[in-house]
N, C-alpha and C positions, 0 to 999 in steps of 0.2 A: 305304516309300520316301519318302513325303512327309516323315515325321518325320526320316529320315536326312538329307534335303536341307536341312531347316531347321537341324539341328545343324551341318552343314558350313558353312552361310552365317553362322553365329554368332547366329541368332535366339534360341536357347536355350543358347548356349555362352558363351565369354568376352566376346563383344560385348554380349550381354544383361546379363551380370553387371556389365560396366563401366558400362553405361547406368544400371543400378539404383544403383550406388555414386554416380555423378554426381548422380542425382536426389535421393538421400538427403542428399548434401552441400549441394545447393541448398536443400532444405527446412530443414535445420538452420540454414544461414546466414540464411535469411529469418526463421525463428523467432527467432533471436538478435537480429536487427535490430529486429523489431517489439517484442520483449519489453524490450529495453534502453530504447527510447523510452517505454514504458508505465510503468516503475517510477519515473521521476523525479518524478511527481506525488504520491508518498507512498502509503502502504498503511494501510487501516483495520484495526482489530482488534489493535493493538499499543500500547495506551495504559496497560495495567495493569488495566483494568476486569475482564477475565476472567483475570487472572493472567499475561498475556503482554505483554512489552514489545519494544522494538526489539532487545534482546539475544537474542531468539529466532533472529535471523539475524546481527546485527552484533556481533562479539566481538573480543577481542584487543588493544584499545586500551590504551595505557600509563596514561592518566589518565582517570578517570570525570568527565564534565562535572558542573557544578553547575546544577541547574534550580530555578526558583522560579515558582509560579503565583500571580498577584496579581489582585485584583478584589474586588467587593462580597461580603462574607460573609453578607449578609442582603438579601433581596428580597421585595417583595410578589408575590402570585400574579399571573402574567401579565406582570410587569415585565421590562424588558430590562437586562442587565448586561454590561459590557465587561470582558474578561479578557485578561491578557498572560502569556505563558510566556517567561521569560528563560533563556537557555542561555549559561552562561559556560564557555568552553573555548579552548584554543589550537589545536584541530583546524582543518583547512582549511575544511570546510563543515558545516552542520547541517541537520537536518530535525526534524519534530515530529508529534505526533498528540494529540488530546484527545477525551474522551467524557464523557457524563453518566450517572449511575446511573438517573435517571428517564426512562422512554420518552417521556413527554409534555413533557420539557424540550427546547426547540428550539435547536439550535446553528447558528450562521451564520458563514461565513468573512468575512474582511476583505481585499480585494485589496491595499490599501495595507499591511496587516499581514502579507502573505505567506501567507494561509491560505484554505482553501476547505472547503465542506461536502461530505461524501462518505458516503453510506449512514448518515446520522444522526450521523456523527462529524466531526471536523475533522482535516485533514491540511495539510501545506505545499503550496503551489502548485508550487514547485520548490525544490531545495536552495539555501540562502542561504550565500554566502561569508562567513566570519567576519570582522568588521571588526577594525581594528587594536586597538581597545579590548578585544577578546576577548569581547564580550557581544552576542548576537543576540536580538532581541525579536520574538515573533510575537503577533498580536492576533486575537481572535475575540469573538463575543457569545453569550450564552445568554438566551433568554426563559424565565422561570420557569414551571413547570407551573401549571395553574389551581387547584391544591389546595395546602394547606399541608404542611409537613414538610421534613426535611433532604434535600438533593440533593448528592451527591458528584461533583465534577469530577475526572476522571482525566486526567493529561497525562504525556507522555514526550518527552524531548529526545534526539536522536541526534547524536553528534559523529563525523565521518568524516574519513579522511585523503585522500579524493578520488583513490583509485587505481582506482576502478571495481570493487572487490571488497568483500566483506563482512568481510574480516579487517582488523585494525588499527584497528577502530572501537570505540566504547564509547557506552553510553546510560545514562540515569538517568530515574527516574519520580517523580512527586509527586502529591499530592491536595489538594483544597480543599473543605471542607464549606460549603454555602450553606444557611442557614436561610430557608425560604420561609414567609411569613405569609399565610394564607388559609383558606378553609373546609376541613374535614376531607375527606380522600380517601374515596370510597365503599369499602365492604368488597369484598374479592375475591369473585368469583363462586363458586358452589358447584362442587364437583368434578363433572366431566362436562358442565358448561355452558360453551359456547364464547362469550365475549363478542364483541360487534362492536367492531372497532378504531375508536378515535377519529379523526375527520377531521384530517388533517395530522400525525398522530403518526408519528415516524420509525420505520422498521423496525429490529428488533434482531437482529443476526446470531447471537446466542447464543454459548455457550462453545465453545471448540475441542474437537473430538472426535478420537478416535484416527485416523480416516481422514484428517482434515486434517493431523495431525502427520506421518503417514506419507508423504503426497504433497507436503507443503510448501505446501498450499493454505490460505492464511491469509485467504481471503475478500476479496482485494483489498488487504490489510493495511497500517497507518498510519505507520510512521516509517522506511521505506526511503528514505534520503537519498542513495543511490548515484546520481550524475548519469547521465543518458542519454549514451551514446556515440553519435556521429554514425553513423547506420545506412548511410550511403552506401556504404562499402566492402563491407559484408555484402550489400547489395542488388546491387551490381555482381557479386560472386561468385555470388550466386544466379542472376542472369540469365545469366551466362556458362555456368554448369553446366547450366542448362536448355537453352541453345542447343546445348551439346555433346550432350545427350540426343537432341534432335531431329535433329541432323546424323547421329548414329550410327544412329538409326532409319531415316533415309532411305537410308543406305548399305546397311543389311542388307536393305531391301526391293528394292534395285536388282538 
């Protein structure tokens, strides 16, 4: 009898189903709002270091941008070098990402150069609108490792049409080898021996695995230059839907 009365009042009937639909809509809207604002700061893991660039997501552009990585090709161990990534394109906006092959090379962003450090890599702070001259320049620094040997800098530039989607965009990648002069690097530890991490050494996310590819989880990933859409409309929708859920619940309890 109790169950029958609950069905009649809609607690497990159409009213409950409507409340569930409204709640799901609110959750999706809120998720979209938060996700859109998070991606504008760039994504790590798309520099070409592990074989993946911005084209993992951004594709379909008519013209591939021209990218060039400039800076010192030789440094002393521990020395600091300034590097620039130039992106030449007629697309509306651009983004970038950069990484170093050596774990103990320290990359740092340059606020005036539009870049920031993120998980041991470099990404754009926000998408940059392409100037009339068609060339956008991003700047960052690298402190060379304390040991000698070649270090490869990887960089990717993304050219986007500013429609909020990943279609109609195109990217290109480049590298620069920096010869570091210094003492020889110690030999790698024997198999089965876990070395202690060096103080201040950035973490390495490692290569993309099958699970990442299947879920689209690129570890926060580096050249997504899709600008954030103002989340206000989605938040309003989420709040309105949640209010509808509460109102419907109160009516069914009456």
